[in-house]
N, C-alpha and C positions, 0 to 999 in steps of 0.2 A: 254535702259537698266533700266532707272529709272522706267518706266512703268511696266516692268516685276517684279521688286521688290515690287511695290505697289500691284500688283495682287497677288503675293505670300504672301505678308503680310496680305492682306485682306482674302485670303484663309485660312491662319493659324489662323487668328482671328475668322473666322466662324467655323473652326474645333474645336477650343478651346471652343467656345460658345456652340456648339452642344454637346460636351463631358462633359461640366460642369454640376454640380447638379442644378436642377431647384430651384428657390427661392420658399420657402414654401408658402409665401403670394400669389405670382402670381399663383402657382399651385392650391391652394385651393380657391383663390378668396376672402379671408377674412383676416382681421388683426389678428395678434397673440394676445393671451390672455396674459396680463402681469403676471410675476411670482408671484407678490404680490397680485393677485386677491383675493377678499373676498371669503369666503367659499361658498356663494350662486352664485358665478359667474360660468358660463359654462366653463369647462376646456376641451380643446381638445388637447391632446398630439401631434396630427399631425398638430397643428397650427390653427384649426378652432374653433372659439368661439361658443360653443354649445348653449349659451344663445339665439343666433339668430336662432337656429335650433329647440330646444325643448321649447315649451311654456307650462306652468303649470297654471291651474286654482286654484288648491289647492294642498298643502298648500303654503302660501306666506313665504318669507324669515323671519326667526326669530320667526315664529309662535309657540305657545305652542300647542302641538297636543296630543290627547288622543288615546289610542288603542281601537278598530281597527281604522286605518286611511286609507282613500281612496284617492289615488293620481290620479288626472285627468289632462289631457293635450292633446297636440298633438305633434307628432314627424314625421320627414321625413320617408317615407316608407322604405328607405334603412337602418333604424335602426332596423327593424324587421327581425329576422331570424326564420324561421319556425313559423311565426306568433306571436313572442314575443320578448321582450328584458328585461334586468334585472333592477329591482327596489330593493334598499337596504336601510336600516337605519344602519349607521355606527357610533360607538361611537368616542369620541375625540381621543382615543388611537388606533383606527383602527379596533376594533372588530365589526364584523357583528352582529347586534342585531336582525334584521329581514330581510327576503328576500322573494321576490315574483316575478313572471313574470308580466310584464306590457303587457296587452292584448289589441289588436286593437278592436275598436268599429265599424269599417267598413273594407272594403277590403284593406288590407295592401299591396297588390301587384299592386295597381293602383298608377300612379305617383302622387307626391304631399305629403302633410302632412296627417297624419292619427290620429284621436282621439284615446286615450288609457285610460285605467283604471288599477290601481294596488292597491290591498288591502294588507296592512301590519298589522300584529298583533305583539305586543311587550308587555313586562312587565318589569317595573322598579319600584324600591321602592320609589325613590325621583325624583324630576325634574332633568332631565339629558340633557345637551347639546349634540346634535348629528347632523349628516348630512344625508340628504336624497340624495342618489346617484342613478341617472338614467344613465344607460350605455348601449351603443350598444354592441351586442355580437361580439366576434371574434377579430382577428388581434392582433398585438403586441402593438398597440397604439389606442385602441378604443376611440371614442368620448364619452364624459360624461357631465352631468350637475349635479351640487351640489347645494343643498339648505340647509342652516343652519336652524335647528329647535330645539325646546326644548321639550323633551318627558315628558309628565305629569306623575308624580309618582302616585301610588295608595293610 
């Protein structure tokens, strides 16, 4: 009788495990980004640190940038939808100052990372703190990378 209870208990534990929600870290294979991450940290609402996914050559964090600015880097091929993803400059109060597609510089349908370029044009009167936002398209929780910059006034 004891053995039957153990088997039923093990079966119930397996059933509960199979029905429980998977751990975000285990499912995604990466550590979560802390809530207090700096503005230039990759933020992945689904729990994936995008800093590890999207690499940028220019600009660097807290750089003073003039218009037009060319954003260069590489991103996983699954960030591209119809051959592009979104690049924006967003003000401290959340207003989109500039937006442009980030375009692949090689075949974005092949596995691996794909080099990209995005050109953004903006106009500000004085030096303005802002965030460069690179974001994969679609979904309710798209992955994104944020880089703090200062927009050079004219």
